N, C-alpha and C positions, 0 to 999 in steps of 0.2 A: 705730158707734164714736164719731163726733162727738157724738151725742146722749148717750152714756154719759159722755163726758168732761165735757160741760156739767153733767150731773147730779152727777157726782163733785165738780166744783169748786163747784157751788152748795151742796152739803151741807157741804163744808168751810167755805165762807164763812158759812153760817148757824149752824153748831153748834161749830166748833172755835174755841177762844179766840184763836188766832193768825190765823184767817181762811184764805183760800186760800193755796196755795204755787205761785208761778208757775214752770213748768218752765224750767230753765236748763241747757244742756249735756245730758249723758246723764241722763235722768230716767225714772221709771216710776211709773205709778199701779197700785195693787193693791186688789182688792176681795175681802173674805172673805164667803162666802155660807153660809147654812144653809137647806136646802130651797128654794133659789132666791131667798131673801131676803137683801138686803145687811145684814150685821151689823157690818162693820168696813171702814174705809178706811185705806190707808197710802200715803204719798207718799215716794218715794225720789229722791235727787238727789246732786249732787257734794258731797264732803266739804269741811270748812273747810280753808283753805289752810295755816294754821299754828295748831297747838294744842300748847302746851308739854308737857302731861301725856301726850297721845296720842303725840307724837313721841318722848318719852323711853320710853314703853312699847314702841314699835316698835324704837327704837334705830337708825333710819336717819340718813344724813347729809343735809345740806341739799340736795345735788344729787339724791340718791335721792328725797327728798320731792318735789322739783320735778318729777321725771320720772314718779313713780309714784302721785301723789295720786289719780288716777282709780281706782286699785285699792282705795281706801277709799270707801265709799258712806255717805250719811247718811240716816237716817230722819227726814224733815223734818216729817211730820205723821202722827199716829195717832189715829183717831177711832172710837169704838164707837157704833153706831147702835141696839143693843138696849137694852132697859130694864135697869136694875141688878137683878141677881139672876135674870134670865130664863134666862141660860145661865151656870152657874157656871164660874169661871176662864176666861172667854172671852178676855180680853186676853192672858194668858200662852199660851193654846192657839194663838191666832192668830199671835203672835210666834214661837212655836216652830216652827210649820208654815212660816211665811214664810222664816225664815232657812235652812231646809233646801232650799227651792226657789229662793231668790234667785240663787245663782251660775248655775244652769242657765238660768233665765229671762233673766238679764242677758246671758249669752253668746248666747242666741238673738236678743236684741234688738240688741246692740251689738258682738258678736264677741269678747268677752273676759269672764273671770270675775273679779269682785272678791274680795278676800281678807279684808277687815275691814269691819264696819259700825260706825257711830257714831251717837249721838243725844244729846239734852239733855232734861232735865226741870227744870221750874221748882220750886225747893226750897220756895217759899212756898205752892205749891198742890198739889204731887204728891210722893209718896214714891218713885215709880218701882218699886213692888213687883212689877208685872207684868214689868218688864225683869229684875229680879233672879231671879224665879221661872223665867224662860225662858232663863237661862244668860248674861245680860249681866253685865259687871262694871264697877263704877264706878272712875273714875280721878281724881276730884277735882272741883273747882269751876272754872268759867271766871272771867275777870276782870270780866265784866259789861258787855260791849259788844254792840250789835245793829247789823244792817246797815241803812243808809239809802241809798236809791237803789241804783245798780248796784254801786258799788265803794267806798262810804264806810262807816265804822263809827263809831258815836257811843256814849258811855257811857250805860247805862240804870240803873246801880246795882242791878241784879238778877242776881247771878251764877246760873248754871245748873249742875246736876250733869251731868258728862260720863260717858256710858256707852259701852262698846265690846263688840262680839261678834265672836269669830273665826268666819269662815265656812268654815274648813278647819283641819286640825291644823297647829300651828306657824306660824300666819299671820305673826306678827312676824318670825320668822326668814326666811320666804320674801320678805317685803317688803324686807328689807335684804340679801338674798343677791345674789351677782354675777349668777347666771343665774335668770331667772324661769321658772316652768312655762310650757309652750307655750301653754296656754289663757289665760294672763294677759298675754302679751307685747304684744298690740295695745293694751292699756290703759296701757302705759308710754310713752305719747306725749302727755303732757299739754301743753296750751297754755301752762302756767306753767313749762315746762321751761327751765332756765337759772338759774344762781345768780350774782348780781353779786359779783365778787371785790374790791369797793372798799368802803372805810369812808366814813362820812358826811363827814368832813373832806376826804377825797380827792375826793369828788363836788363839794363846795363849791368847792374850788380849781380843779377841772376846769371848772366852770360859769364861774368868774371869767375863766379863760383864753379859753374859747370865746366869751365875750361880746365879745371884741376882734376876732373874725373879721369881715371886711368883708361887709356884707349887700347882696346884689344885687337885693333886692326894692324895690318902691315904698315910700314913707314911711308910707302908710296901712295898717299891718299890726297885727294883734292880738297875735301871739306874737313875742317877741324872739328873734333868731337864736341867742343863747347858750342859751336854754332848749331850742330845737328840737335844736341840735347836741349838747347834753349828753345829751338823751334818746337820740339816735342812737348816741352813743358808749357809753352805759350798756348799751343793747340789744346792741350788737356785742360788748362785753366779756362779756355774759351768754351769748353763743353764738348769737344770732339772726342770720340771714343774708340776709333779704330784707325788703322794705318792709312787707309784710303783718304779719310777725312783729314788726317794730319798732312798728307801730301798736298791736298787741295788748299789747306790753310797756308802752307808754305808758298804755294804759287800765287797767293793773293797778297803776299807781303810787298809793300812799296819798296822802291829802290833805295830810299834813304834808310829804311829799316834793315834791308839786306846789307847795306854798307856798315851799319852799326853792329851787326852780328858777325862781321868779318867774312862774309861770303865772297868768293873769288869773282873776278871780272870775266865776262864772256871771252874777251881777248885783250891783248895788251893795249890796243888803241881804243877800247870801248870803256864807257863809264858805267855800263849796266852790269848787274850782278846775277850770277846763276843761283839756283836753289837746288838742293839735293833731289835726286830722283827717288822713286819708290824703292828701287833696288838698293840705293845707298842707305836709306832709313832701315830697310829690312835687314841688311847684312850687319849693320852696327847693333841694332836692338837684339838680334839673335845671339850675338857674342857678348853683349854688355854684362858687366858685373853689376847686377841690380842693387845689391847691398851698398856698393860704393856710390852708385847714383842716388840712392835713398839718403845716404849720409850727407852728400852734397846739398840735396834739397832741404834736408832737415837743418843743416847749418844756415842756409839762406833764410828759411822760414823763421828761425830763431833770431837772426839779425834784424828782420823786419817785423817782429812781433809788435802789434799795436798799430801798424801802418797799412796792413792788408784789410780787405773787406771783412767785416765782422757782423755778428748777429746783433739785432736790437730787440730789447724786450719792451712790449707795450703793456703798461700797467698804471693803475690809479691808486693814489694814496689819499685817505679821507680822515677827517676828524668827526667822529660820531656819525659817519655815513651821510654827512650833509655838506661839508665844505672840503674841497680838496683840489688836487691837480692830477692830470694825466700826462705821463711822460713816455718818450721813446728813449730807452737807456741802453748804452753799450754793455753787452754781456760781460766782457772781460774787465772793463775798468769801472763800470758803474756810473760813468759820466753821462749826464743827459745830453741827447742830441737836440731834442725839442720838447716843449711842454705847453700845456694849455690848461685853463681852469675848467673845473666841473663842479656842479652844485650838489649832485647826488649820484650814488653808484648805479642805481637801476631806475627804470621808468621810461616814459615816452617823451619827456621834456627835451628841449633843444640843448640843455646844458648837462644832461646825464652823461655818465662816463662813455657809453657807447657812441652817442652822437658827437661828443667832444673829441673822442679818439678819431672818428672818421673825418672830422674837419681838419684835425692836425695832420693826418696822412695826406689829405688832398692838398695841403699847403706844400708838401714835398714835391719838387719838380722832377726828381729822378731818383728812383730807388733801385737802379740797376746794381746787380751783385750784392743785394742786401736781403738778409733773411730776417723777418719779423716774427717773433713768437708772442703768444698771448694765451690767457686762460680761457675757459669756456664761455665767460661773459661776452667775449669778442668773437665768438664763433658765429659770425653774421655774414650773410651773402654780400651785403654792401661793403663791409670791411674788407673782405677778400677781394672783391672787384677793385676797390680803390688801390690796394697794394699792387695787384697784378697790372693794372693800367699804367702804373708808374714804373714798371719793369722789375718789381721786387718779387720775392717768394715769401711764403708764410707757413708756419706751423701753428695751427690753432687747436686747442684742446676741445674735444667733443665728449660730453658726458652722456650717460645712458638715458638721462631725462630729456635729452634732445633727440627724440626717437627717430625722426626722419634722417637727420644727418648721421646719427650713430649707426643706423641700419645700413645706409648707403656706404659709409666708410668700411664697415665690416664686410659688406659684399665685395667691394672693390679690392680689398686686401686679403680675402679669404685664401686664395691660392698662391699668394706671393711668399717667397722665402723671407725670413726675418733678416734685417740688416746685419745683425751679429748672431749667428746660430748659437743656440743654448745647448751646452753639452749635458746630456742626461746623466744622472747619478747612476753608478753601477748598482745592480741589484744582486742580492745574495743568491747563490745557486741553491 
C-alpha cells in the first residue's frame, strides 16, 4: 500500500499541472484501471469551508454548514494517464463510475456517506466537458483565491469554475434537513462546528476590553494577553468547550482576523500572523485571575446590552379568542421582530395560532444564535423542525396532558443534573 501511495503521488507530481495534493483530514486516493493498467487517478478530500454559490445551492444555514461540511467532498485532482484517443470518453466514464461508488467506499473508510461532491476547473485551460458529460452541474465562478500554507488564502486573479454533483437524490434537501440519514450522521461532526455570533466591531471592542486584564506572565512574552483572551472568548461564544477545541478554533482564524487581534508576524519580512500554541493558552489560563477576566467580560456585555443575540418569545394575542396576531417578540425589550395575523387560538384551520406561527417562522431566513420560547400550545413537531432548520434553538413548554412528549422529556432528563442545584433546607437533629 505504501508503495502504491508513493507511485500515486509521484505521478500527480510529475504530470498534473497542480502537482501533488497533500492528504488533509478525511481523504481518499482512487485509481482507475483497464486490464490491470492505471489509466486514471483521482484525489478526494475535504470541501472548501465557504463557497457562496455552493452554499446558496444547498440552502443551509451557517450553523448547518459548520456542522455538516464533511458531508461535501472535493475532487482535488483528476489525472488521465492514457494517451489521448486511446480510450474514447475515458474521463467521463471514470467520473461516472466513481461517483456511483464513492458514498459506499467513503462509508467503509470513514464511517459515513457524503451527500455532495464539488470540484473546480481552470477556465483558462479546461472547459470541464467531462464533468458536464458525467452529470455534474456548474454553479458559477470563484473569486480567484488560492490556499497558501495551511490556513491562508491569497488572490491569484484566476477564477475557477465551480462544479457540484449530487451523490444521492435530493442531496441539498438532506444537507439542510433537521434529521440526517443514519449513514451520514457521523459526518456531521466537523472540526469547524460552531458559528461566531459576533460582528467585527463587537470583536474589536471585546479585544480592547480584554487588553486591560492583568497579565500574570513574565514580561518576555510573544502574545499579548488581550489577543489570547479574545480568542478564548470567541471560541466559547462559538460553542467550543475545551482547550483543544479552542486551539483548533484559533488555527482556523483568517489572516485578517489575526491582524485585527494584534497577533505577531511569522517573521519581519512576512505578512502572515502566528496564533498561540496549546502551551501558550494553557500557561496563561492556569495563572489567570479569573475574577478579573470575568469583570472585563461583564463590562463588555454591559456595553453591548441589546446588541447581542437575544431570546425571542413566540406568542399570540386575541380578542375574544377569535381575532388576533401572533408575534416573535424580543425578551428584553418587548419589541416585535415579526408578526402575522391569526383568526383563532386553536383548531386545524390554516389561520389558527399554531399554523400562523409556523408560517411566520418559515419566513425567517436565518435564526442562527436565536432562542425561541413558547408555551405548550406550540409544543409541536413541525414548529420545532421549522426553528431548527433555520439554525435556531427552542424551549417549548410541555404539559402533562401531552403524554407522549411529557413522558419522553421526563425520560431523557431523569439522570441529568439540574442547571442550578437546589440547596436542601437543613433539618432539625
